[in-house]
Phi, psi and omega in degrees: 000132186273166181305318180299317180299317180298318177299322180292313175301323183297335177296331184266002179300316190285327179221104181290344182263355182295150172234126186242146176274163179307314184298319180293314185297319181295321178292314188286328177275359178055036179267133186270327186277116172303319185297321183292313182294319176302312183299308183297319182288327176299313184297317182290330180287314180303321187272004176063032175268320171244149177249160179232140176222149184256132170239100191072233175253020181251127180273126169251136180251133177221159186280140175266114184279063178272171175301319181298312186294324176294324181299310184295319174300317178295324178295316178304314182295320176296317177297322174294321179295311184291341176307324186292327182266348189288149175240176180292332183268002177296145178223173175252125184262130181236134167247134178236126177253121190201166179263349184224156182257024186292340183287345186300319173301318174301316179297316180300324180292317176302310184305316183295325179286345176053036172303311172211147178295129184239130172235123191236152177231126180245131183228150169276166176304318185291321179298315188286320173298323180298317178298317181298330186270355176286155181286316190281161177296139181208176180303317181295327177282330176297312171312312182300316179286328193244011190279144167238116183279119179263330187205140182076042184298315186294322180291326176299311181302311178302320185287320178295311176309311181307312185296329178280334180265007178273000000 
């Protein structure tokens, strides 16, 4: 997700029920380029984060309160809270538990754009469970202690319980 898309999402944090026109979004984000706002809105609609409805010839954009949208809003909140503690060397640590490594190209794209310094770790379920079951302190145990789950909460809880019971 690009900075402009996050800026648009940020508009909805204070009032999740608000409906904004293109002009309002452009003014509130202080974006001068129509194209950048249109591109960001199109992306947010494609990802089903924002919905659009027409009233006459005016398009209104409103937030789709899906799990993914809530995850993005939580991420924005976390980034804002962490800004007060952040230094120039601060980064965002992400752990992804998956059966496939297909997400790596997307993560590398985010790293190259340098929206925020990103450090990621990708594990299979088996690798993560193995780390949880080791005696010594490791990355898996640190993730378990300090994690904020943005997506896949139910799956994570099952994994966490399995790790404790093995």
